[in-house]
N, C-alpha and C positions, 0 to 999 in steps of 0.2 A: 233556309230562305233561297238558295240557289235552285232548288228544285221546283219552286212556284212557277206558275206559267202566267207571262204578261200578255194581255191583249187589248187591242184599240177599241175604244168606246165607239159603239154602233152609230151613234150620233154625230160622231166626229167626222167632217169632210176634209180630206187631205188633199192639196193642190200643189202639184210640184212647180217649182219656180227653178231658175237658174241659180245654181248655188244653194238649194234648199228646198223648203216646202213651207207652205202656209197651212196650219191646221185651224178649222173653225168649229166651235161647239155651241149650239144654240142655248141661250139662258132665258128663263123666265123673266117676265117684268115684274118687279116687286109689287105687292099689294099697295104700298103706302104712294106709289108714283102714279098719283092721279092729277088731273088738271086743276089748279093752274100751276101746281109744282113741277109737273111734265113739261111745262112749256119753257121752264127755265133751266131744269136739270137735264144733261145730255143722256141719252139712254141708246145702248146698241143690242139688238137681238141675238149677237153672236159675240162670243169670247174669242178672240184671235191670239195665236201664237206663231211667231215665225220661227222656224227651226234651220240651222245651217245643215251643211253636207252629212256631217256626221249624225246630227240629230235626226235626219231623214232616214239614214241608213237603219239607226237603231229602232225607229217606229216601224219601219218596213219589217224588220226582223222580228218584230213582236206580233206575230200572226194567231196566237193562240194555240200553236202546236209546238212551239218550241219552249223549253224552260229557261230562267233567267240565265244559268250557266252555258247553255248552248248558245244564247244570243250572244254573250260576252265573248266566247270562243270565234263565233262567225264574224263578230265585228273586228276581233282582233287579227283574225285571217285576213279580212277585207283591207285593212289598214296597216297590216305587216306589223304588228304589236304583240307582244306576250300576254297571256292571260291575265296576269297582275297588272300590266301597264293599261290594259283596257278596262279591267274591273271597276277602279275609281269612277272614270267619266261616264260609264254605262249606267252604273248603279245611280249616279248623282241626277244624271237625266231621266231615269226612270223615276225617281222620287218627285223630281220637278213636275213631270208629265203625269203623275199620279195626283199630285196634290192640286193640279189644275182641272182633272176631270178628263183628260183624254186619254189616259192608260188606266187599265184596271189590272190588278195581280190576284190570281186567284192560288190558293194553295193546292198541292199535289198530294195525294195520298201515298205513304211509302209501304210498299207491299212486302217489307222484308221480314 
C-alpha cells in the first residue's frame, strides 16, 4: 500500500486560505431533484471541504509523482515528526479525502 501513488482529482479546485485550504468538487444534480421538490430542498453544485494547514500540506504532496511512503516521509520532515508519528494522521487524511472524491490512489507495479 505504501508504494501506491496518490493524486488529486482533476476536477477539484483548491483555494489556499489563511491557515488551510478550501477544496471544491463539482457534483451532479440528482435526477429526482426536479420542481417542485427542488424549490424546497437545498442543492449545491459543489461539495466543499475545508482543510487545516496539515491537510493542505498533505494535499500538495499528493502530486501523482510521489508514493504514499514518500508523502509520509516528506510530511514528517516538514513538521519534524518521525515516520511512525506522521504515518497515522497522513493515512487517515488520505482515506478521508479518497472517500470524498478529492484524492485517488493508483497502485504501482513492483518490478522486483
